[in-house]
C-alpha positions as CSV (number, residue, x, y, z in Angstrom):
1,M,27.8,5.8,-3.7
2,S,27.8,8.5,-1.0
3,V,26.1,6.3,1.6
4,H,27.5,2.9,2.5
5,L,25.6,0.2,4.4
6,E,27.2,-2.8,6.0
7,L,24.8,-5.5,7.3
8,R,25.8,-7.8,10.1
9,L,22.8,-10.0,10.4
10,G,24.2,-13.3,11.7
11,E,21.7,-16.1,11.3
12,H,19.3,-13.9,9.4
13,A,21.7,-13.0,6.6
14,D,20.7,-15.9,4.3
15,R,17.0,-15.1,4.6
16,V,17.6,-11.5,3.7
17,G,19.8,-12.6,0.8
18,E,17.0,-14.8,-0.5
19,R,14.6,-12.0,-0.2
20,L,16.8,-9.7,-2.4
21,A,17.2,-12.4,-5.0
22,A,13.5,-12.9,-5.1
23,W,12.9,-9.2,-5.6
24,G,15.4,-9.2,-8.4
25,S,13.6,-12.0,-10.1
26,E,10.2,-10.2,-9.6
27,D,11.5,-6.9,-11.0
28,V,10.4,-5.1,-7.9
29,L,12.1,-1.8,-8.6
30,R,10.8,-1.6,-12.2
31,R,7.3,-2.4,-10.9
32,I,7.5,0.3,-8.2
33,W,8.5,2.9,-10.8
34,E,5.6,1.7,-13.0
35,K,3.3,2.2,-10.0
36,D,2.2,-1.4,-10.0
37,H,-0.1,-1.8,-7.1
38,T,0.6,-5.6,-6.9
39,V,3.9,-4.8,-5.3
40,W,1.9,-4.3,-2.1
41,S,-1.7,-5.3,-2.8
42,P,-3.4,-7.6,-5.3
43,K,-6.2,-5.0,-5.7
44,P,-5.9,-1.2,-6.3
45,V,-6.4,0.6,-3.0
46,P,-6.6,4.3,-2.1
47,E,-3.3,6.1,-1.3
48,L,-1.1,3.5,-2.9
49,T,0.0,4.2,-6.5
50,D,-1.0,7.8,-6.2
51,R,1.5,8.3,-3.4
52,L,4.7,7.3,-5.3
53,G,5.6,10.8,-6.4
54,W,8.6,10.7,-4.0
55,L,10.5,8.4,-6.4
56,D,11.8,11.2,-8.6
57,L,11.9,14.0,-6.1
58,P,15.7,14.3,-6.3
59,E,15.5,14.9,-10.1
60,R,12.6,17.4,-9.6
61,L,14.6,19.3,-6.9
62,A,17.0,20.6,-9.5
63,G,14.3,22.7,-11.1
64,L,13.3,24.2,-7.7
65,I,16.7,25.4,-6.6
66,P,16.7,28.8,-8.6
67,E,13.4,29.8,-7.1
68,L,14.4,28.7,-3.6
69,T,17.7,30.6,-3.9
70,D,15.8,33.7,-4.9
71,F,13.5,33.3,-1.9
72,R,16.5,33.1,0.5
73,D,18.1,36.2,-1.0
74,E,14.8,38.0,-0.6
75,L,14.7,37.2,3.1
76,L,18.3,38.4,3.6
77,D,17.6,41.6,1.8
78,D,14.6,42.2,4.1
79,G,16.6,41.7,7.2
80,I,14.7,38.6,8.4
81,E,16.3,37.1,11.5
82,H,14.0,34.2,12.3
83,V,12.1,31.7,10.2
84,V,9.4,29.8,12.1
85,V,7.8,26.7,10.7
86,L,4.2,26.2,11.8
87,G,3.5,22.6,11.0
88,M,3.1,19.0,12.2
89,G,4.7,15.7,11.4
90,G,6.2,15.6,7.9
91,S,5.8,19.3,7.6
92,S,8.0,20.1,10.6
93,L,10.3,17.2,11.2
94,A,12.4,17.5,8.0
95,P,13.0,21.3,8.5
96,E,14.1,20.6,12.1
97,V,16.6,17.9,10.9
98,F,18.1,20.3,8.3
99,F,18.5,23.1,10.9
100,E,19.9,20.9,13.6
101,T,22.3,19.3,11.2
102,F,23.5,22.3,9.2
103,G,22.7,25.3,11.4
104,G,22.3,28.5,9.3
105,S,20.9,32.0,9.3
106,P,18.2,33.2,9.6
107,E,17.7,31.0,12.7
108,L,15.0,28.4,12.2
109,R,12.5,27.5,14.8
110,V,9.8,24.9,14.6
111,L,6.4,25.1,16.4
112,D,4.7,21.8,16.6
113,S,3.3,22.0,20.1
114,T,-0.2,23.4,20.9
115,H,0.7,23.7,24.6
116,P,0.1,27.4,25.4
117,A,3.4,27.7,27.3
118,A,5.2,26.6,24.1
119,I,3.4,29.2,22.1
120,V,4.4,32.0,24.5
121,A,8.0,30.8,24.8
122,L,8.4,30.9,21.0
123,E,6.9,34.3,20.8
124,D,9.1,35.6,23.6
125,G,12.2,34.5,21.6
126,I,11.5,36.4,18.4
127,D,10.6,39.8,17.0
128,V,7.7,39.3,14.7
129,L,8.8,42.2,12.5
130,T,12.0,40.4,11.6
131,T,10.4,36.9,11.4
132,V,8.8,35.0,8.5
133,F,6.3,32.3,9.4
134,I,6.1,29.2,7.1
135,V,2.6,27.8,7.4
136,A,2.9,24.2,6.4
137,S,0.0,21.9,5.8
138,K,-0.4,19.4,2.9
139,S,-4.2,19.3,3.2
140,G,-4.5,22.9,4.2
141,T,-6.9,22.1,6.9
142,T,-4.7,20.8,9.7
143,I,-5.9,22.4,12.9
144,E,-2.5,23.0,14.5
145,P,-0.7,25.1,11.8
146,L,-3.9,27.0,11.1
147,S,-4.3,27.8,14.8
148,F,-0.6,28.9,15.0
149,M,-1.1,31.0,11.9
150,E,-4.1,32.9,13.3
151,Y,-2.3,33.6,16.5
152,F,0.8,35.0,14.9
153,W,-1.2,36.8,12.2
154,A,-2.9,38.8,14.9
155,K,0.5,39.6,16.5
156,V,2.0,40.8,13.2
157,A,-1.1,42.7,12.1
158,A,-1.0,44.7,15.3
159,V,2.4,46.2,14.4
160,T,2.4,46.4,10.6
161,D,-0.2,47.1,7.9
162,R,1.4,44.5,5.6
163,P,1.2,41.3,7.7
164,G,1.2,39.1,4.7
165,R,4.9,39.9,4.0
166,H,5.7,37.9,7.1
167,F,3.9,34.7,6.0
168,V,4.7,31.9,3.5
169,A,2.5,28.9,2.8
170,T,3.6,25.4,1.7
171,T,0.7,23.2,0.7
172,D,-0.9,21.1,-2.0
173,P,-2.5,22.8,-5.0
174,G,-6.1,23.8,-4.5
175,S,-6.1,23.5,-0.7
176,K,-7.9,25.8,1.7
177,L,-4.5,27.2,2.8
178,Q,-3.6,28.2,-0.7
179,E,-6.9,30.1,-0.9
180,L,-6.3,31.7,2.4
181,A,-2.7,32.7,1.6
182,T,-3.9,34.3,-1.6
183,E,-6.7,36.2,0.2
184,R,-4.2,37.5,2.8
185,D,-1.5,38.3,0.3
186,F,1.2,36.0,1.7
187,R,4.8,36.8,0.7
188,R,5.0,33.4,-1.2
189,V,2.9,30.3,-1.8
190,F,4.8,27.1,-2.6
191,L,2.8,24.2,-4.0
192,A,4.1,20.7,-3.4
193,P,3.3,17.7,-5.6
194,P,0.1,16.1,-4.3
195,Q,1.4,12.6,-5.2
196,V,3.7,12.7,-2.2
197,G,2.5,11.8,1.3
198,G,3.6,14.0,4.2
199,R,6.1,11.7,5.7
200,Y,7.8,11.3,2.3
201,S,7.9,15.0,1.7
202,A,11.4,16.0,3.0
203,L,12.6,16.7,-0.6
204,T,9.5,18.6,-1.6
205,E,8.7,22.2,-0.8
206,F,7.9,21.2,2.8
207,G,11.5,20.4,3.6
208,M,13.3,22.4,0.9
209,V,11.7,25.8,1.5
210,P,12.9,26.0,5.2
211,A,16.2,24.5,4.2
212,A,16.8,27.1,1.5
213,A,15.7,29.9,3.9
214,I,18.5,29.1,6.3
215,G,21.2,28.7,3.6
216,V,21.5,25.0,3.3
217,D,23.5,24.1,0.1
218,L,20.6,22.5,-1.8
219,A,22.8,21.7,-4.8
220,K,24.9,19.4,-2.7
221,L,21.9,17.8,-1.2
222,Q,20.4,17.3,-4.6
223,A,23.5,15.8,-6.1
224,A,23.8,13.1,-3.4
225,A,20.0,12.4,-3.5
226,I,19.9,12.0,-7.3
227,A,22.7,9.5,-7.1
228,E,20.6,7.4,-4.9
229,Q,17.5,7.8,-7.1
230,K,19.6,6.4,-10.0
231,S,20.9,3.5,-7.9
232,H,17.2,2.6,-7.1
233,G,15.9,3.2,-10.6
234,P,13.8,0.8,-12.7
235,E,16.8,-0.9,-14.2
236,A,18.9,-1.0,-11.0
237,M,20.2,-4.1,-9.4
238,V,18.1,-4.9,-6.3
239,A,21.0,-6.8,-4.6
240,T,23.2,-3.7,-4.5
241,A,20.6,-1.0,-4.0
242,T,21.1,0.3,-0.4
243,G,17.4,1.0,0.2
244,C,16.5,-2.5,-1.0
245,R,19.1,-4.1,1.2
246,L,18.0,-2.1,4.2
247,G,14.3,-2.7,3.5
248,A,14.8,-6.4,3.3
249,A,16.6,-6.4,6.6
250,L,14.0,-4.3,8.3
251,G,11.1,-6.5,7.0
252,D,12.6,-9.9,7.5
253,L,14.0,-9.1,10.9
254,A,10.6,-7.8,12.0
255,L,9.0,-11.1,10.9
256,A,11.7,-12.9,13.0
257,G,10.9,-10.9,16.1
258,H,13.5,-8.1,15.8
259,D,10.8,-5.4,15.3
260,K,12.4,-2.7,17.5
261,V,14.7,-0.9,15.0
262,T,17.0,1.2,17.2
263,F,18.9,4.1,15.9
264,V,22.3,5.2,17.2
265,T,24.0,8.2,15.6
266,T,27.0,10.4,15.9
267,S,26.3,13.8,17.3
268,D,26.3,15.5,13.9
269,L,23.2,13.4,12.9
270,D,21.4,13.4,16.2
271,A,18.3,15.0,14.7
272,L,17.8,12.4,12.0
273,P,16.1,9.5,14.1
274,A,13.1,11.7,14.9
275,W,12.4,12.0,11.1
276,I,13.0,8.3,10.6
277,E,10.7,7.4,13.5
278,Q,7.8,9.2,11.8
279,L,8.5,7.6,8.4
280,I,8.6,4.0,9.8
281,A,6.0,4.2,12.5
282,E,3.3,5.9,10.4
283,S,4.1,3.8,7.3
284,T,4.2,0.3,8.9
285,G,2.1,0.6,12.1
286,K,-1.4,-0.7,10.9
287,D,-3.5,-3.8,10.6
288,D,-2.1,-5.0,13.9
289,K,1.4,-5.1,12.4
290,G,4.3,-2.8,12.5
291,I,8.0,-2.0,13.0
292,V,8.7,0.1,16.2
293,P,11.4,2.8,15.6
294,I,13.5,3.7,18.7
295,G,15.4,6.9,18.8
296,G,17.0,8.9,21.6
297,E,17.9,5.9,23.8
298,T,21.4,6.3,25.1
299,L,23.5,3.3,24.0
300,G,23.6,0.7,26.8
301,A,25.3,-2.6,27.3
302,E,24.1,-5.8,25.7
303,V,22.5,-6.9,29.0
304,D,20.1,-3.9,28.7
305,Y,18.4,-5.2,25.7
306,G,16.0,-8.0,24.9
307,D,16.3,-10.1,21.7
308,D,13.8,-8.0,19.7
309,R,16.3,-5.3,18.6
310,F,17.8,-4.5,15.2
311,F,20.4,-1.7,15.6
312,V,21.0,0.7,12.8
313,V,24.1,2.8,13.5
314,I,24.4,6.0,11.4
315,R,27.5,8.1,11.2
316,T,29.5,10.4,9.0
317,A,32.9,9.2,7.7
318,D,34.8,11.9,9.5
319,S,33.1,11.4,12.8
320,Q,34.4,9.2,15.7
321,P,33.4,5.6,15.2
322,I,30.6,4.3,17.5
323,D,31.7,1.3,19.6
324,V,29.2,-1.5,18.8
325,A,31.2,-4.3,20.4
326,G,28.6,-4.6,23.2
327,L,25.9,-5.2,20.6
328,A,27.5,-8.2,18.9
329,G,24.7,-10.5,19.9
330,H,22.2,-8.4,17.9
331,P,21.7,-7.8,14.2
332,I,23.3,-4.5,13.2
333,G,23.3,-2.2,10.2
334,L,26.2,0.2,9.9
335,M,25.4,3.2,7.7
336,T,28.1,5.6,6.8
337,L,27.6,9.0,5.1
338,E,30.6,10.6,3.4
339,S,29.4,13.9,5.0
340,V,26.3,15.6,6.3
341,N,25.7,16.7,2.7
342,D,24.5,13.2,2.1
343,L,21.6,13.6,4.4
344,A,19.0,13.8,1.6
345,A,20.5,10.6,0.1
346,A,20.1,8.8,3.4
347,M,16.5,10.1,3.5
348,Y,15.8,8.6,0.1
349,I,17.3,5.3,1.1
350,F,15.1,5.1,4.2
351,E,12.0,6.0,2.2
352,M,12.6,3.1,-0.2
353,A,13.5,0.8,2.6
354,T,10.3,1.6,4.5
355,A,8.2,1.0,1.5
356,L,9.8,-2.3,0.8
357,A,9.7,-3.4,4.5
358,G,6.0,-2.7,4.3
359,K,5.7,-5.2,1.4
360,I,7.4,-7.9,3.6
361,I,5.2,-7.5,6.7
362,G,2.1,-7.2,4.5
363,I,0.8,-3.7,4.9
364,Q,0.1,-0.7,2.6
365,P,2.8,1.7,3.5
366,F,1.3,5.0,2.3
367,N,-1.9,5.4,4.3
368,Q,-2.6,6.2,7.9
369,P,-6.0,4.8,8.7
370,D,-5.8,5.1,12.5
371,V,-4.8,8.7,12.8
372,Q,-8.3,9.9,12.2
373,L,-9.8,8.2,15.3
374,A,-7.8,10.5,17.7
375,K,-8.7,13.5,15.6
376,E,-12.4,12.7,15.8
377,L,-12.3,12.2,19.5
378,A,-10.4,15.4,20.0
379,K,-13.0,17.2,17.9
380,D,-15.7,15.7,20.1
381,A,-13.8,17.0,23.2
382,M,-13.5,20.4,21.7
383,E,-17.3,20.5,21.1
384,G,-18.0,19.1,24.6
385,T,-19.7,15.9,23.3
386,L,-16.9,13.5,24.3
387,D,-17.9,10.8,26.8
388,L,-15.2,11.0,29.4
389,S,-16.6,8.4,31.7
390,G,-13.8,6.0,30.7
391,V,-11.0,8.4,31.6
392,V,-9.2,7.6,34.8
393,E,-6.8,10.5,35.5
394,L,-4.2,9.8,38.1
395,D,-2.8,12.7,40.3
396,A,0.9,12.9,39.9
397,M,1.2,14.1,43.5
398,A,-1.0,11.4,45.0
399,A,0.4,9.0,47.6
400,D,-0.6,5.9,45.6
401,L,0.9,7.0,42.3
402,P,4.0,4.7,42.7
403,T,1.6,1.8,43.2
404,H,-0.3,2.5,40.0
405,I,2.9,3.0,38.0
406,A,4.3,-0.3,39.4
407,E,1.1,-2.3,38.5
408,W,1.1,-0.8,35.0
409,L,4.7,-1.7,34.4
410,D,4.2,-5.2,35.8
411,G,2.1,-5.9,32.7
412,A,5.1,-5.6,30.4
413,R,6.1,-8.8,28.6
414,A,9.1,-9.8,26.5
415,G,8.7,-8.1,23.2
416,D,6.7,-5.1,24.5
417,Y,7.9,-1.5,24.5
418,V,7.0,1.5,26.7
419,G,6.0,4.8,25.1
420,I,6.1,7.9,27.3
421,N,3.8,10.5,25.7
422,A,3.8,13.9,27.3
423,F,1.2,16.6,26.4
424,I,3.3,19.3,28.2
425,Q,5.6,22.0,27.1
426,P,8.5,20.3,25.4
427,T,11.5,21.7,27.2
428,A,15.1,20.4,27.7
429,E,14.4,20.0,31.4
430,A,11.3,17.9,30.8
431,T,13.2,15.8,28.3
432,A,16.0,15.1,30.7
433,I,13.7,14.1,33.5
434,L,11.7,11.7,31.3
435,T,14.8,10.3,29.7
436,E,16.0,9.1,33.1
437,A,12.7,7.4,33.5
438,R,12.7,5.7,30.1
439,L,16.3,4.4,30.6
440,A,15.4,3.0,34.0
441,I,12.6,1.0,32.3
442,R,14.9,-0.2,29.6
443,N,17.7,-1.3,31.9
444,K,15.4,-3.1,34.4
445,K,12.7,-4.6,32.1
446,R,15.0,-5.0,29.0
447,I,12.3,-3.6,26.8
448,A,12.5,-0.8,24.3
449,T,11.3,2.7,25.1
450,T,10.2,5.8,23.3
451,L,9.7,9.4,24.4
452,D,7.5,11.9,22.5
453,F,5.7,15.1,23.2
454,G,2.1,15.7,22.1
455,P,0.5,16.6,19.9
456,R,3.6,16.3,17.8
457,F,3.7,12.5,18.0
458,L,0.0,12.2,16.9
459,H,1.2,12.9,13.4
460,S,4.0,10.3,13.5
461,T,4.1,7.5,16.0
462,G,0.5,7.9,17.0
463,Q,-0.5,5.7,14.0
464,L,1.7,2.8,15.3
465,H,0.3,3.2,18.8
466,K,-3.3,2.6,17.7
467,G,-3.0,0.6,14.5
468,G,0.2,-1.5,15.1
469,P,0.5,-4.7,17.2
470,N,-0.7,-4.5,20.8
471,N,2.8,-4.6,22.3
472,G,3.0,-1.1,23.7
473,L,2.4,0.3,27.2
474,Y,1.8,4.0,27.2
475,L,2.3,6.5,30.0
476,E,0.4,9.6,29.0
477,I,1.3,12.8,30.9
478,I,-0.8,15.9,30.9
479,D,-1.0,19.1,33.0
480,H,-3.3,22.1,33.5
481,P,-2.1,24.1,30.6
482,S,-1.4,27.8,31.1
483,P,-1.4,30.7,30.4
484,D,-4.7,31.2,28.6
485,V,-3.8,31.8,24.9
486,P,-6.8,32.5,22.7
487,V,-6.8,31.5,19.0
488,P,-8.0,34.6,17.1
489,T,-11.0,34.2,14.7
490,T,-12.0,30.9,16.6
491,D,-14.1,30.0,19.6
492,Y,-11.3,28.1,21.3
493,D,-7.9,28.7,22.9
494,F,-4.7,26.6,23.0
495,T,-5.6,25.2,26.4
496,K,-8.8,23.8,25.1
497,L,-7.1,22.5,22.0
498,V,-4.2,20.6,23.7
499,T,-6.5,19.3,26.4
500,A,-8.9,17.9,23.8
501,Q,-6.0,16.4,21.9
502,S,-4.6,14.6,24.9
503,L,-8.0,13.2,26.0
504,G,-8.8,12.2,22.4
505,D,-5.5,10.3,22.1
506,H,-6.0,8.6,25.5
507,L,-9.5,7.4,24.6
508,A,-8.4,6.3,21.2
509,L,-5.8,4.1,22.8
510,K,-8.4,2.7,25.2
511,Q,-10.8,2.0,22.4
512,R,-8.1,0.0,20.7
513,G,-7.4,-2.0,23.9
514,R,-4.0,-0.5,24.5
515,R,-2.4,-0.5,28.0
516,A,-2.5,3.3,28.7
517,L,-2.1,5.1,32.0
518,L,-3.0,8.8,32.2
519,V,-1.2,11.0,34.8
520,C,-2.0,14.7,35.4
521,L,0.7,17.0,36.7
522,G,-1.9,19.6,37.7
523,D,-0.3,23.0,38.4
524,D,2.8,21.5,40.0
525,G,5.0,21.5,36.9
526,T,8.6,20.3,37.3
527,A,8.0,19.0,40.9
528,A,5.1,16.7,39.7
529,L,7.0,15.6,36.6
530,T,10.0,14.6,38.8
531,R,7.6,12.7,41.1
532,V,6.3,10.7,38.1
533,A,9.8,9.9,36.9
534,D,10.8,8.9,40.5
535,A,7.7,6.6,40.6
536,V,8.8,5.0,37.4
537,K,12.4,4.5,38.6
538,A,11.1,3.1,41.9
539,A,9.0,0.6,40.0
540,T,12.1,-0.7,38.2
541,R,14.2,-1.3,41.3
C-alpha cells in the first residue's frame, strides 16, 4: 500500500485491537458498502445511507479524467493565468490543499472570506480578463460563493461582452447554481454526485476540477486512491485496512479521554491538516460528543501537553523524519506516504477513519445539525431583526481588556481547548500574531488550541463548537470591516454580511452555553490585534 500507518498506542493498543476484531466479526466493511444504516443507527435517519457515495469515488474518477484534462487544455489555450475558487468548507479546502501541495499553473487562489478587505486584496492580485472563477456550492444556495460570484461577475461584465467565459460552476444536479450558470452561459458546469457530502467531496468535481485546472497529475492521484478503495472494499480485512485501524484508534482514544487529535506534518504536507480538521470536526462534533482536531500548533515539548492528546504525524517517505521522542508519553500514529501523489489515498483513509470513529463515539457522521443555527441568526442580523441585547463587545484598546481576557482564561479546565476565531482579513501577519497567542495558552495552560478565520470555519469546525462537548473556550475577534464593497444585485454589502455572520456565530455559541468572549478591534487593525495577543500572553504568565 502507498500509505503506511504505525500505531504506538501503549495501554490502549489492546482495546483498539479488540475493536478491530469485533468489526471483522460484524462484517462492518461489507455492511458499509451495502449502505446498512445499522452500522451507525438502529433506525434509518436522514443524511446517512444517502451520503455514502464517497466510497467508490476513486473508481469514478477514472471516467472524469479525460473531460478534466480537456478543461485544463482549454484554459491554457485561452491564456488563463489565475483560477479563483469561490467556495466555502468542502468546496474550498480540498482545492487549497492540492495547490499548496503541488503548486501548478495557472495559479490557484481560494476566496473563502467575506471580509471586504479580503475581497479587494484578491481583486488587486489578478486580472479578471485572464482569470476563471470556479463558483463552488453543493446546494447552489450558499450565500458566500453566490455573493462572490455577483461581485466578480460585475467586474468581468464591465470589461467584456462574454463574462460567462470567465465562470465555471461546480454544484449538485438541479441546483439553483446550475440554473443560474445555464442562464448566464458559463464556460462549464460540472455536476457532482449528490450522494456525497461536502466534506467528503475532495475526489469529486469540487476538488478535481481545480486540481485539473492547475495541472495536478490526476492519474497518479487516482491510482493511489483506488488502491485504498480496494483495501477497504466489502471483502477486505478490517484488521489490515488502514482507515479501519486509524478509525478504531481515533474513536477508542476519544472515549478514553484522548479526544484532541493533533496533526504534525512535514512541510510538503502542511496544507493537509486544515482539510482533515473540517472532516473530523463537522462529522463528529454533535450530540454533545466529538473529536477535536488540532492543526497548526508548532510541535512543543511533552510538558506543553495535557493527557488528552493523540498525535498523528504525517510525512512523505523522502522527507526528513519528525522527531517524536518528546511525545513518548502520548499515543501516536505515524503515517507515511510514499510521495505527495498519495495525497488522495490519505484523504480516502481519513474519510473511512472518520466515519468509523463516529460509530464508536455514537454519532451520525454525515449530517451537520448545528450549522443551521448560526446561519439563521446571521440571516436575522442581515434583516435587522436579531436581538443583540445579549452581545457584550469588548474594546481591544480598552484598559481593562487584559482583565477580561485573564478572567475568561481562568475558566479553562483540564481537557478543555481554546479556539481563537477571527472574523478579520486572513493575512499572514494576523496569523503570526494570533499564533503567538495560541502557543502561549498551550504552553501555560497545557490545553489544546485552534486558530481559524471566519466565516471559513463556520463551514467546518463551527459544527463542533456548537454541537460538540462543552469543552471549548472561544475568543472571537471582529473589527469594523472596510472598505465598503457592495454585492451587486442584492441589498447588502460584504461589511454587512461578515458582521452578521460574526454576530450570528457569537450568539449561537452563547445560546448553546459556550464560554465565548467577543473582542472588537475597531479601526485600529494590527495595533489592536497585537494588543489582544499581548493581553492573552500576559494572562498566561
